[in-house]
C-alpha positions in Angstrom: 150.8 213.0 102.7 150.3 209.6 101.1 146.9 208.0 100.4 147.2 205.6 103.5 147.8 208.6 105.7 144.7 210.3 104.5 142.6 207.2 105.3 144.2 207.2 108.8 143.3 210.8 109.4 139.7 210.2 108.2 139.4 207.0 110.3 140.7 208.9 113.4 138.4 211.9 112.8 135.5 210.0 111.3 133.0 211.5 113.7 133.6 214.8 112.1 132.7 213.4 108.7 129.7 211.5 110.1 128.3 214.6 111.9 129.0 216.9 108.8 127.1 214.5 106.5 124.3 214.1 108.9 123.8 217.9 109.3 123.9 218.6 105.5 121.6 215.6 104.6 119.1 216.6 107.3 119.2 220.2 106.0 118.6 219.0 102.5 115.7 216.9 103.6 114.1 219.7 105.5 114.4 222.0 102.6 112.8 219.4 100.4 109.9 219.0 102.8 109.0 222.6 103.1 109.2 223.1 99.2 105.9 223.1 97.3 105.8 219.9 95.1 105.9 220.6 91.4 104.6 218.0 88.8 105.3 217.4 85.3 102.8 216.1 82.8 103.9 214.8 79.4 101.9 214.1 76.2 103.2 212.9 72.9 101.5 213.8 69.5 102.2 211.7 66.5 102.4 213.5 63.2 101.3 211.0 60.5 101.4 211.6 56.7 98.5 210.2 54.7 101.0 208.2 52.5 104.5 206.8 53.2 106.3 208.1 50.1 109.6 209.8 50.7 108.5 213.2 49.5 105.6 213.6 51.8 107.5 211.9 54.8 110.4 214.3 54.4 107.9 217.3 54.2 106.2 216.1 57.4 109.6 216.1 59.2 110.5 219.5 58.0 107.1 220.8 59.1 107.4 219.5 62.7 109.4 222.7 63.7 106.5 224.9 62.3 104.1 222.9 64.4 106.2 223.6 67.4 106.1 227.3 66.5 102.5 227.3 66.2 101.9 225.8 69.6 104.7 227.7 71.5 102.8 231.0 71.4 100.9 233.2 74.0 97.9 232.9 71.6 97.8 229.0 72.2 98.3 229.7 76.0 95.4 232.1 76.0 93.2 229.5 74.3 94.1 226.9 76.9 93.4 229.4 79.6 89.9 230.2 78.2 89.0 226.4 77.8 90.1 225.5 81.4 89.1 228.9 83.1 92.4 229.4 84.6 93.4 232.3 86.7 96.8 233.1 85.1 98.3 235.1 82.3 99.3 233.6 78.9 103.0 234.5 79.4 103.0 232.9 82.8 101.4 229.7 81.5 103.6 229.5 78.5 106.7 229.7 80.8 105.6 226.5 82.4 105.3 224.6 79.1 108.0 223.1 77.0 107.3 221.9 73.5 109.8 220.1 71.2 109.9 218.0 68.0 111.4 214.6 67.7 111.9 214.3 63.9 113.1 210.7 63.9 109.8 209.5 65.5 107.5 212.1 64.0 106.5 213.3 67.5 105.6 216.6 69.1 106.3 216.3 72.9 104.5 218.7 75.3 105.6 219.0 78.8 103.7 221.0 81.4 104.8 221.9 85.0 102.2 222.7 87.6 101.7 222.4 91.4 98.6 220.4 90.7 99.2 217.2 88.9 95.7 216.7 87.5 95.7 220.3 86.2 99.0 219.7 84.6 97.4 216.8 82.7 94.5 218.9 81.6 96.7 221.7 80.3 98.9 219.2 78.4 95.8 217.5 76.9 94.2 220.8 75.8 97.5 222.0 74.3 97.8 218.9 72.3 94.2 219.3 71.1 95.1 222.6 69.7 97.5 220.9 67.2 94.9 218.3 66.4 92.2 220.9 65.6 94.6 223.0 63.5 95.7 220.0 61.5 92.1 218.9 60.9 91.3 222.5 59.7 94.4 222.5 57.4 93.6 219.0 56.1 90.2 220.3 54.8 92.1 222.4 52.3 94.3 219.5 51.1 93.6 216.4 48.9 93.2 213.3 51.0 96.5 211.8 49.8 98.3 215.0 50.8 97.0 215.2 54.4 99.1 215.1 57.6 97.1 214.2 60.6 98.0 214.5 64.4 97.1 211.8 66.9 97.5 211.9 70.7 99.2 208.6 71.5 98.4 208.3 75.2 96.6 210.3 77.9 99.0 212.7 79.6 100.4 211.4 82.9 102.1 213.4 85.6 105.1 212.6 87.8 106.8 214.5 90.5 109.5 216.8 89.1 110.7 218.4 92.3 111.6 218.2 95.0 113.1 214.8 95.1 113.8 214.1 98.8 116.0 211.1 98.3 118.2 212.7 95.6 118.5 216.0 97.6 119.3 214.1 100.8 122.1 212.0 99.1 123.5 215.1 97.6 123.6 216.8 100.9 125.3 213.8 102.5 128.0 213.8 99.8 128.5 217.5 100.4 128.7 217.0 104.0 131.4 214.4 103.7 133.4 216.6 101.6 133.1 219.5 104.1 133.9 217.1 106.9 137.0 215.8 105.0 138.3 219.3 104.6 137.7 220.2 108.2 139.5 217.0 109.3 142.5 217.8 107.1 142.7 221.3 108.5 142.5 220.1 112.1 145.3 217.5 111.2 147.5 220.2 109.8 147.0 222.4 112.8 147.8 219.6 115.2 150.9 218.7 113.2 152.5 222.0 114.0 151.8 221.8 117.8 154.7 220.3 119.8 153.4 218.3 122.9 155.6 215.3 123.3 159.1 214.0 122.7 158.0 212.3 119.5 156.5 215.7 118.3 159.9 217.3 119.0 161.7 214.6 117.0 159.3 214.8 114.2 159.4 218.6 114.0 163.2 218.8 114.2 164.0 215.7 112.4 166.5 214.8 115.0 166.6 212.3 118.0 166.1 213.7 121.5 169.0 212.8 123.7 167.8 214.3 127.0 165.1 216.3 128.6 165.0 218.8 131.5 162.5 217.5 134.2 159.7 219.6 135.2 160.2 221.7 138.3 158.4 220.4 141.4 156.5 223.5 141.8 155.4 223.4 138.2 154.5 219.7 138.6 152.6 220.4 141.7 150.6 223.2 140.0 149.9 220.9 137.0 148.6 218.3 139.4 146.3 220.9 141.1 
């Protein structure tokens, strides 16, 4: 079947594609509506060496992973729970938090997911403050020129993480179109094997029909009935 024939099939059975896309998009939208929204809050912490010489700068970059290791613990989660009086377990809270280092920008990024956007902001802020407090304590043991400070760049802000109704509906519509196209092709294949008219006989046999036996009067009357 050449491409133009596919287009003809889809045009002739377009209602199948439209109905399938409508049903799947509607189902995806309904699923998105009944889901509980989850928000993501993000805060960036800048790690800043006291001086910009190559040695201290490279050391600060290498230490970023150790800062992540310090923050990404159940101990840190427990401190945040105590500060905010949360009714959850440290391992559960830790599972909702992602912490990563961006060495090129000297950043520690903290991402928190929660069903309450404002609470997600509070958790992210307190988690970042753990790093600030720890660096302040460590700096007291160092000479001023060897210190590495941590700074919260902006207040954490939350955005809707999921569900995203528009994206889900669009994905459902695309899936529906694919399903509808498959159904249309199957129906076309089935119809192609059914012989109804003289043209169907010629197409099926690859030969021209020279004559046909007329229907019996009784059969014709029964058909009219």
